[in-house]
C-alpha atoms as an extended CHARMM CRD file, in Angstrom:
* protein
*
       224  EXT
         1         1  UNK       CA              0.0000000000        0.0000000000        0.0000000000  PROA      1               0.0000000000
         2         2  UNK       CA              1.4170000000        3.3940000000       -0.9870000000  PROA      2               0.0000000000
         3         3  UNK       CA              1.6990000000        6.1060000000        1.5920000000  PROA      3               0.0000000000
         4         4  UNK       CA              0.7330000000        9.7260000000        1.1330000000  PROA      4               0.0000000000
         5         5  UNK       CA              4.4220000000       10.5520000000        0.9600000000  PROA      5               0.0000000000
         6         6  UNK       CA              5.0680000000        8.2410000000       -1.9800000000  PROA      6               0.0000000000
         7         7  UNK       CA              1.9430000000        9.4620000000       -3.7940000000  PROA      7               0.0000000000
         8         8  UNK       CA              3.1930000000       13.0390000000       -3.4520000000  PROA      8               0.0000000000
         9         9  UNK       CA              6.5450000000       12.0050000000       -4.8910000000  PROA      9               0.0000000000
        10        10  UNK       CA              4.7480000000       10.7160000000       -7.9990000000  PROA      10              0.0000000000
        11        11  UNK       CA              3.3220000000       14.1650000000       -8.6680000000  PROA      11              0.0000000000
        12        12  UNK       CA              6.7640000000       15.7920000000       -8.7320000000  PROA      12              0.0000000000
        13        13  UNK       CA              8.7070000000       12.9620000000      -10.3620000000  PROA      13              0.0000000000
        14        14  UNK       CA              6.4150000000       11.4410000000      -13.0050000000  PROA      14              0.0000000000
        15        15  UNK       CA              8.8110000000       10.6980000000      -15.8360000000  PROA      15              0.0000000000
        16        16  UNK       CA             11.6870000000        8.8190000000      -14.2210000000  PROA      16              0.0000000000
        17        17  UNK       CA             10.0440000000        5.5200000000      -13.3410000000  PROA      17              0.0000000000
        18        18  UNK       CA             13.0710000000        3.7230000000      -11.9260000000  PROA      18              0.0000000000
        19        19  UNK       CA             14.2480000000        6.7050000000       -9.9420000000  PROA      19              0.0000000000
        20        20  UNK       CA             10.6660000000        7.3880000000       -8.8620000000  PROA      20              0.0000000000
        21        21  UNK       CA             10.1960000000        3.8360000000       -7.5660000000  PROA      21              0.0000000000
        22        22  UNK       CA             13.3710000000        4.1010000000       -5.5090000000  PROA      22              0.0000000000
        23        23  UNK       CA             12.2580000000        7.3870000000       -4.0190000000  PROA      23              0.0000000000
        24        24  UNK       CA              8.7540000000        6.0380000000       -3.3600000000  PROA      24              0.0000000000
        25        25  UNK       CA             10.1790000000        3.0350000000       -1.5540000000  PROA      25              0.0000000000
        26        26  UNK       CA             12.2520000000        5.2810000000        0.6560000000  PROA      26              0.0000000000
        27        27  UNK       CA              9.2510000000        7.5110000000        1.2740000000  PROA      27              0.0000000000
        28        28  UNK       CA              7.1480000000        4.5200000000        2.3510000000  PROA      28              0.0000000000
        29        29  UNK       CA              9.7790000000        3.5780000000        4.9040000000  PROA      29              0.0000000000
        30        30  UNK       CA             10.8180000000        6.9180000000        6.4010000000  PROA      30              0.0000000000
        31        31  UNK       CA              8.0740000000        9.3330000000        5.3260000000  PROA      31              0.0000000000
        32        32  UNK       CA              8.1850000000       12.3620000000        3.0820000000  PROA      32              0.0000000000
        33        33  UNK       CA             10.2000000000       14.5540000000        5.4180000000  PROA      33              0.0000000000
        34        34  UNK       CA             13.0190000000       12.0230000000        5.6150000000  PROA      34              0.0000000000
        35        35  UNK       CA             13.2810000000       11.4990000000        1.8790000000  PROA      35              0.0000000000
        36        36  UNK       CA             13.0970000000       15.0400000000        0.4570000000  PROA      36              0.0000000000
        37        37  UNK       CA             16.7650000000       15.8140000000        1.1050000000  PROA      37              0.0000000000
        38        38  UNK       CA             17.8070000000       12.5230000000       -0.4490000000  PROA      38              0.0000000000
        39        39  UNK       CA             15.5430000000       13.1600000000       -3.4450000000  PROA      39              0.0000000000
        40        40  UNK       CA             16.9810000000       16.6270000000       -3.9010000000  PROA      40              0.0000000000
        41        41  UNK       CA             20.5290000000       15.2910000000       -3.7540000000  PROA      41              0.0000000000
        42        42  UNK       CA             19.7030000000       12.4870000000       -6.1850000000  PROA      42              0.0000000000
        43        43  UNK       CA             18.1720000000       14.9560000000       -8.6100000000  PROA      43              0.0000000000
        44        44  UNK       CA             21.1870000000       17.2400000000       -8.3960000000  PROA      44              0.0000000000
        45        45  UNK       CA             23.5220000000       14.3200000000       -9.0130000000  PROA      45              0.0000000000
        46        46  UNK       CA             21.4860000000       13.2490000000      -12.0520000000  PROA      46              0.0000000000
        47        47  UNK       CA             21.7470000000       16.7500000000      -13.5240000000  PROA      47              0.0000000000
        48        48  UNK       CA             25.3970000000       17.0650000000      -12.5110000000  PROA      48              0.0000000000
        49        49  UNK       CA             26.3130000000       13.6700000000      -13.9640000000  PROA      49              0.0000000000
        50        50  UNK       CA             24.7260000000       14.5200000000      -17.2920000000  PROA      50              0.0000000000
        51        51  UNK       CA             26.3970000000       17.9310000000      -17.3260000000  PROA      51              0.0000000000
        52        52  UNK       CA             29.7910000000       16.3860000000      -16.5300000000  PROA      52              0.0000000000
        53        53  UNK       CA             29.6030000000       14.2050000000      -19.6400000000  PROA      53              0.0000000000
        54        54  UNK       CA             28.5730000000       17.1890000000      -21.7510000000  PROA      54              0.0000000000
        55        55  UNK       CA             31.3380000000       19.3200000000      -20.2570000000  PROA      55              0.0000000000
        56        56  UNK       CA             34.0140000000       16.7100000000      -20.9270000000  PROA      56              0.0000000000
        57        57  UNK       CA             32.8950000000       16.3670000000      -24.5330000000  PROA      57              0.0000000000
        58        58  UNK       CA             32.6940000000       20.1230000000      -25.0790000000  PROA      58              0.0000000000
        59        59  UNK       CA             36.0870000000       20.7020000000      -23.4450000000  PROA      59              0.0000000000
        60        60  UNK       CA             37.7390000000       18.1290000000      -25.7170000000  PROA      60              0.0000000000
        61        61  UNK       CA             36.1640000000       19.5820000000      -28.8530000000  PROA      61              0.0000000000
        62        62  UNK       CA             36.8600000000       23.1700000000      -27.8290000000  PROA      62              0.0000000000
        63        63  UNK       CA             40.5190000000       22.5850000000      -27.0000000000  PROA      63              0.0000000000
        64        64  UNK       CA             41.0530000000       21.0570000000      -30.4470000000  PROA      64              0.0000000000
        65        65  UNK       CA             39.3500000000       24.0660000000      -32.0280000000  PROA      65              0.0000000000
        66        66  UNK       CA             41.0730000000       26.6440000000      -29.8320000000  PROA      66              0.0000000000
        67        67  UNK       CA             44.6740000000       26.1530000000      -30.9790000000  PROA      67              0.0000000000
        68        68  UNK       CA             44.0810000000       26.9150000000      -34.6630000000  PROA      68              0.0000000000
        69        69  UNK       CA             41.7230000000       29.7330000000      -33.6600000000  PROA      69              0.0000000000
        70        70  UNK       CA             44.3740000000       31.3520000000      -31.4610000000  PROA      70              0.0000000000
        71        71  UNK       CA             46.8680000000       31.1000000000      -34.2990000000  PROA      71              0.0000000000
        72        72  UNK       CA             44.3970000000       32.6600000000      -36.7130000000  PROA      72              0.0000000000
        73        73  UNK       CA             43.6810000000       35.5800000000      -34.3650000000  PROA      73              0.0000000000
        74        74  UNK       CA             47.3960000000       36.1060000000      -33.7590000000  PROA      74              0.0000000000
        75        75  UNK       CA             48.1440000000       36.2730000000      -37.4810000000  PROA      75              0.0000000000
        76        76  UNK       CA             45.2450000000       38.6580000000      -38.1460000000  PROA      76              0.0000000000
        77        77  UNK       CA             46.4050000000       41.0760000000      -35.4740000000  PROA      77              0.0000000000
        78        78  UNK       CA             50.1130000000       40.8310000000      -36.2310000000  PROA      78              0.0000000000
        79        79  UNK       CA             49.5380000000       41.4330000000      -39.9540000000  PROA      79              0.0000000000
        80        80  UNK       CA             47.9760000000       44.7990000000      -39.1970000000  PROA      80              0.0000000000
        81        81  UNK       CA             51.2320000000       46.0220000000      -37.6980000000  PROA      81              0.0000000000
        82        82  UNK       CA             53.7540000000       43.9030000000      -39.5690000000  PROA      82              0.0000000000
        83        83  UNK       CA             52.5370000000       43.5050000000      -43.1520000000  PROA      83              0.0000000000
        84        84  UNK       CA             55.4860000000       41.2790000000      -44.0580000000  PROA      84              0.0000000000
        85        85  UNK       CA             53.7850000000       38.4410000000      -42.1930000000  PROA      85              0.0000000000
        86        86  UNK       CA             51.2910000000       38.2080000000      -45.0660000000  PROA      86              0.0000000000
        87        87  UNK       CA             54.0810000000       37.0030000000      -47.3350000000  PROA      87              0.0000000000
        88        88  UNK       CA             55.5720000000       34.5800000000      -44.7980000000  PROA      88              0.0000000000
        89        89  UNK       CA             55.1470000000       30.9480000000      -45.8640000000  PROA      89              0.0000000000
        90        90  UNK       CA             53.2200000000       28.8630000000      -43.3690000000  PROA      90              0.0000000000
        91        91  UNK       CA             52.7260000000       31.6680000000      -40.8650000000  PROA      91              0.0000000000
        92        92  UNK       CA             49.2370000000       30.5610000000      -39.8550000000  PROA      92              0.0000000000
        93        93  UNK       CA             50.2870000000       26.9200000000      -39.5410000000  PROA      93              0.0000000000
        94        94  UNK       CA             53.2750000000       27.7730000000      -37.3350000000  PROA      94              0.0000000000
        95        95  UNK       CA             51.2230000000       30.0560000000      -35.1080000000  PROA      95              0.0000000000
        96        96  UNK       CA             48.3910000000       27.5410000000      -34.8950000000  PROA      96              0.0000000000
        97        97  UNK       CA             50.6720000000       24.6290000000      -33.9940000000  PROA      97              0.0000000000
        98        98  UNK       CA             52.4900000000       26.6320000000      -31.3290000000  PROA      98              0.0000000000
        99        99  UNK       CA             49.1870000000       27.7120000000      -29.8240000000  PROA      99              0.0000000000
       100       100  UNK       CA             47.7070000000       24.2040000000      -30.0080000000  PROA      100             0.0000000000
       101       101  UNK       CA             50.7050000000       22.6250000000      -28.2780000000  PROA      101             0.0000000000
       102       102  UNK       CA             50.4670000000       25.1360000000      -25.4360000000  PROA      102             0.0000000000
       103       103  UNK       CA             46.6960000000       24.8530000000      -25.0980000000  PROA      103             0.0000000000
       104       104  UNK       CA             46.5530000000       21.0470000000      -25.1370000000  PROA      104             0.0000000000
       105       105  UNK       CA             49.0350000000       21.0490000000      -22.2670000000  PROA      105             0.0000000000
       106       106  UNK       CA             46.1340000000       22.1570000000      -20.0460000000  PROA      106             0.0000000000
       107       107  UNK       CA             43.8260000000       19.2950000000      -21.0470000000  PROA      107             0.0000000000
       108       108  UNK       CA             44.5950000000       16.7490000000      -18.3180000000  PROA      108             0.0000000000
       109       109  UNK       CA             44.1570000000       19.2610000000      -15.5020000000  PROA      109             0.0000000000
       110       110  UNK       CA             40.9490000000       20.6170000000      -17.0340000000  PROA      110             0.0000000000
       111       111  UNK       CA             39.5120000000       17.1130000000      -17.3210000000  PROA      111             0.0000000000
       112       112  UNK       CA             40.3510000000       16.4980000000      -13.6540000000  PROA      112             0.0000000000
       113       113  UNK       CA             38.2650000000       19.5120000000      -12.6520000000  PROA      113             0.0000000000
       114       114  UNK       CA             35.4000000000       18.3230000000      -14.8820000000  PROA      114             0.0000000000
       115       115  UNK       CA             34.8800000000       15.4630000000      -12.4190000000  PROA      115             0.0000000000
       116       116  UNK       CA             33.6020000000       17.9360000000       -9.8450000000  PROA      116             0.0000000000
       117       117  UNK       CA             30.6160000000       18.7860000000      -12.0610000000  PROA      117             0.0000000000
       118       118  UNK       CA             28.6280000000       15.8400000000      -10.6860000000  PROA      118             0.0000000000
       119       119  UNK       CA             28.2140000000       17.4670000000       -7.2760000000  PROA      119             0.0000000000
       120       120  UNK       CA             28.6680000000       21.1310000000       -8.1780000000  PROA      120             0.0000000000
       121       121  UNK       CA             28.1460000000       21.8680000000      -11.8990000000  PROA      121             0.0000000000
       122       122  UNK       CA             28.4160000000       25.6550000000      -11.7640000000  PROA      122             0.0000000000
       123       123  UNK       CA             31.4280000000       25.7000000000       -9.4540000000  PROA      123             0.0000000000
       124       124  UNK       CA             33.1870000000       23.0970000000      -11.5700000000  PROA      124             0.0000000000
       125       125  UNK       CA             32.5170000000       25.0510000000      -14.7570000000  PROA      125             0.0000000000
       126       126  UNK       CA             34.0360000000       28.1750000000      -13.2350000000  PROA      126             0.0000000000
       127       127  UNK       CA             37.2360000000       26.2760000000      -12.4160000000  PROA      127             0.0000000000
       128       128  UNK       CA             37.2940000000       24.7740000000      -15.8950000000  PROA      128             0.0000000000
       129       129  UNK       CA             36.6350000000       28.2260000000      -17.3260000000  PROA      129             0.0000000000
       130       130  UNK       CA             39.5650000000       29.7180000000      -15.4310000000  PROA      130             0.0000000000
       131       131  UNK       CA             41.8720000000       27.0680000000      -16.8750000000  PROA      131             0.0000000000
       132       132  UNK       CA             40.4600000000       27.5180000000      -20.3700000000  PROA      132             0.0000000000
       133       133  UNK       CA             41.1490000000       31.2470000000      -20.1310000000  PROA      133             0.0000000000
       134       134  UNK       CA             44.6920000000       30.5220000000      -18.9750000000  PROA      134             0.0000000000
       135       135  UNK       CA             45.0510000000       28.2150000000      -21.9720000000  PROA      135             0.0000000000
       136       136  UNK       CA             43.8780000000       31.0640000000      -24.2120000000  PROA      136             0.0000000000
       137       137  UNK       CA             46.5350000000       33.3650000000      -22.8200000000  PROA      137             0.0000000000
       138       138  UNK       CA             49.2850000000       30.7840000000      -23.1420000000  PROA      138             0.0000000000
       139       139  UNK       CA             48.2060000000       29.9310000000      -26.6640000000  PROA      139             0.0000000000
       140       140  UNK       CA             48.1500000000       33.5860000000      -27.6870000000  PROA      140             0.0000000000
       141       141  UNK       CA             51.6370000000       34.1800000000      -26.3280000000  PROA      141             0.0000000000
       142       142  UNK       CA             53.0760000000       31.0830000000      -28.0090000000  PROA      142             0.0000000000
       143       143  UNK       CA             51.4240000000       31.9500000000      -31.3220000000  PROA      143             0.0000000000
       144       144  UNK       CA             52.9310000000       35.4410000000      -31.2770000000  PROA      144             0.0000000000
       145       145  UNK       CA             56.3280000000       34.0410000000      -30.2950000000  PROA      145             0.0000000000
       146       146  UNK       CA             56.2150000000       31.6230000000      -33.2370000000  PROA      146             0.0000000000
       147       147  UNK       CA             55.4800000000       34.4670000000      -35.6240000000  PROA      147             0.0000000000
       148       148  UNK       CA             58.2750000000       36.6170000000      -34.1980000000  PROA      148             0.0000000000
       149       149  UNK       CA             60.7260000000       33.7380000000      -34.5130000000  PROA      149             0.0000000000
       150       150  UNK       CA             59.8380000000       33.4870000000      -38.2030000000  PROA      150             0.0000000000
       151       151  UNK       CA             60.6060000000       37.1480000000      -38.8940000000  PROA      151             0.0000000000
       152       152  UNK       CA             63.9140000000       38.5680000000      -40.0770000000  PROA      152             0.0000000000
       153       153  UNK       CA             66.2900000000       39.7800000000      -37.3820000000  PROA      153             0.0000000000
       154       154  UNK       CA             65.5840000000       43.4740000000      -37.9640000000  PROA      154             0.0000000000
       155       155  UNK       CA             61.8370000000       42.9820000000      -37.8930000000  PROA      155             0.0000000000
       156       156  UNK       CA             62.0920000000       40.7370000000      -34.8480000000  PROA      156             0.0000000000
       157       157  UNK       CA             63.9790000000       43.3170000000      -32.7900000000  PROA      157             0.0000000000
       158       158  UNK       CA             61.3910000000       45.9580000000      -33.6360000000  PROA      158             0.0000000000
       159       159  UNK       CA             58.4760000000       43.6060000000      -32.9600000000  PROA      159             0.0000000000
       160       160  UNK       CA             59.7700000000       42.4300000000      -29.5960000000  PROA      160             0.0000000000
       161       161  UNK       CA             59.8790000000       46.0230000000      -28.3920000000  PROA      161             0.0000000000
       162       162  UNK       CA             56.2050000000       46.6220000000      -29.1560000000  PROA      162             0.0000000000
       163       163  UNK       CA             54.4490000000       43.3620000000      -28.3880000000  PROA      163             0.0000000000
       164       164  UNK       CA             52.6830000000       43.8660000000      -25.0540000000  PROA      164             0.0000000000
       165       165  UNK       CA             49.6960000000       45.7720000000      -26.4070000000  PROA      165             0.0000000000
       166       166  UNK       CA             49.1850000000       43.4150000000      -29.3530000000  PROA      166             0.0000000000
       167       167  UNK       CA             49.4430000000       40.3050000000      -27.1720000000  PROA      167             0.0000000000
       168       168  UNK       CA             46.8280000000       41.6300000000      -24.7600000000  PROA      168             0.0000000000
       169       169  UNK       CA             44.5290000000       42.3970000000      -27.6700000000  PROA      169             0.0000000000
       170       170  UNK       CA             44.9940000000       38.8860000000      -29.0500000000  PROA      170             0.0000000000
       171       171  UNK       CA             44.3240000000       37.3430000000      -25.6360000000  PROA      171             0.0000000000
       172       172  UNK       CA             41.0760000000       39.2880000000      -25.2990000000  PROA      172             0.0000000000
       173       173  UNK       CA             39.9250000000       38.2530000000      -28.7780000000  PROA      173             0.0000000000
       174       174  UNK       CA             40.7370000000       34.5830000000      -28.2070000000  PROA      174             0.0000000000
       175       175  UNK       CA             38.9810000000       34.5960000000      -24.8210000000  PROA      175             0.0000000000
       176       176  UNK       CA             35.8540000000       36.1300000000      -26.3510000000  PROA      176             0.0000000000
       177       177  UNK       CA             35.8490000000       33.5070000000      -29.1090000000  PROA      177             0.0000000000
       178       178  UNK       CA             36.2800000000       30.7480000000      -26.5180000000  PROA      178             0.0000000000
       179       179  UNK       CA             33.3160000000       31.8720000000      -24.4220000000  PROA      179             0.0000000000
       180       180  UNK       CA             31.0340000000       32.0840000000      -27.4230000000  PROA      180             0.0000000000
       181       181  UNK       CA             32.1640000000       28.7160000000      -28.8020000000  PROA      181             0.0000000000
       182       182  UNK       CA             31.9090000000       26.8030000000      -25.5350000000  PROA      182             0.0000000000
       183       183  UNK       CA             28.5730000000       28.2240000000      -24.4230000000  PROA      183             0.0000000000
       184       184  UNK       CA             27.0820000000       27.5180000000      -27.8380000000  PROA      184             0.0000000000
       185       185  UNK       CA             28.4400000000       23.9620000000      -27.8250000000  PROA      185             0.0000000000
       186       186  UNK       CA             26.9260000000       23.2330000000      -24.4080000000  PROA      186             0.0000000000
       187       187  UNK       CA             23.5480000000       24.5350000000      -25.5170000000  PROA      187             0.0000000000
       188       188  UNK       CA             23.6280000000       22.4440000000      -28.7020000000  PROA      188             0.0000000000
       189       189  UNK       CA             24.3290000000       19.3350000000      -26.6360000000  PROA      189             0.0000000000
       190       190  UNK       CA             21.2900000000       20.0460000000      -24.5110000000  PROA      190             0.0000000000
       191       191  UNK       CA             22.8300000000       21.4230000000      -21.3320000000  PROA      191             0.0000000000
       192       192  UNK       CA             19.9280000000       22.6090000000      -19.1470000000  PROA      192             0.0000000000
       193       193  UNK       CA             19.3090000000       26.3410000000      -19.0490000000  PROA      193             0.0000000000
       194       194  UNK       CA             19.2030000000       26.1530000000      -15.2450000000  PROA      194             0.0000000000
       195       195  UNK       CA             22.9760000000       25.6610000000      -15.5150000000  PROA      195             0.0000000000
       196       196  UNK       CA             24.0140000000       27.5250000000      -18.6780000000  PROA      196             0.0000000000
       197       197  UNK       CA             22.1380000000       30.6910000000      -17.6800000000  PROA      197             0.0000000000
       198       198  UNK       CA             24.2100000000       30.9620000000      -14.5240000000  PROA      198             0.0000000000
       199       199  UNK       CA             27.6580000000       29.9430000000      -15.7310000000  PROA      199             0.0000000000
       200       200  UNK       CA             30.5760000000       32.0530000000      -14.4990000000  PROA      200             0.0000000000
       201       201  UNK       CA             33.9650000000       32.0790000000      -16.1700000000  PROA      201             0.0000000000
       202       202  UNK       CA             36.0860000000       33.6790000000      -13.5130000000  PROA      202             0.0000000000
       203       203  UNK       CA             39.4620000000       35.2090000000      -14.3670000000  PROA      203             0.0000000000
       204       204  UNK       CA             42.7640000000       33.6070000000      -15.3720000000  PROA      204             0.0000000000
       205       205  UNK       CA             44.3300000000       34.8640000000      -12.1400000000  PROA      205             0.0000000000
       206       206  UNK       CA             41.7350000000       33.2100000000       -9.8730000000  PROA      206             0.0000000000
       207       207  UNK       CA             42.9970000000       30.6340000000       -7.3650000000  PROA      207             0.0000000000
       208       208  UNK       CA             41.0350000000       27.4370000000       -8.0080000000  PROA      208             0.0000000000
       209       209  UNK       CA             43.0830000000       25.1030000000       -5.8440000000  PROA      209             0.0000000000
       210       210  UNK       CA             43.7200000000       21.4890000000       -6.7800000000  PROA      210             0.0000000000
       211       211  UNK       CA             41.2170000000       19.0490000000       -8.3320000000  PROA      211             0.0000000000
       212       212  UNK       CA             39.4790000000       16.7500000000       -5.8640000000  PROA      212             0.0000000000
       213       213  UNK       CA             40.0210000000       13.7120000000       -8.0530000000  PROA      213             0.0000000000
       214       214  UNK       CA             41.7160000000       12.6050000000      -11.2310000000  PROA      214             0.0000000000
       215       215  UNK       CA             39.8300000000       11.9050000000      -14.4180000000  PROA      215             0.0000000000
       216       216  UNK       CA             39.8520000000        8.3060000000      -15.6120000000  PROA      216             0.0000000000
       217       217  UNK       CA             42.5050000000        7.8470000000      -18.3050000000  PROA      217             0.0000000000
       218       218  UNK       CA             41.0630000000        7.7520000000      -21.7970000000  PROA      218             0.0000000000
       219       219  UNK       CA             41.8600000000        4.5120000000      -23.5740000000  PROA      219             0.0000000000
       220       220  UNK       CA             42.4310000000        4.2460000000      -27.2850000000  PROA      220             0.0000000000
       221       221  UNK       CA             40.4510000000        1.6360000000      -29.1660000000  PROA      221             0.0000000000
       222       222  UNK       CA             42.2480000000       -1.7000000000      -29.3250000000  PROA      222             0.0000000000
       223       223  UNK       CA             43.2440000000       -2.8180000000      -32.8200000000  PROA      223             0.0000000000
       224       224  UNK       CA             41.2280000000       -5.7310000000      -34.1270000000  PROA      224             0.0000000000
């Protein structure tokens, strides 16, 4: 016989039959008051678990996209001041590779912080966001350095003396592109608006501490 507590649970949790049955069983045993906190926590973990998988997927895709994008932005901005870059063979490829190498160096740590999304999606995203912004900055700097190293000596000396302003501009542009790309990707994958509407990126200088756990190593497919 179902109790009033379990009947009330059905009203608020009609679509998740397995989860609902578990909650109803608990409600029958301990009453509604004793199960509400557990139900709330279970619901949060369901949302957080789904968001973690989305976040991991989006992070992987975005990091692969971000390196070439940082190189592209670096070339566009450097060409405005140093027109000779337009005639440099492979400038975009060199800048993109340098940026990609730097950015992908953040991947393992970012994936570690993604694990925290199960219990605290918004807090975990902020930590991931801080690291992604740091990756943007590192990628921008490495892309510019690759372009400078490809210049002639005379141009290089002149460029090195006037780089700070350009680098900051490139960092800002890459960060803006990152935010737009990542938010859009999460929405396309179905991330709930209750999370995406409240996402905070933080700042590259923010102290986010150490990850609470390590991500499981990704295994390559075994050859047949």
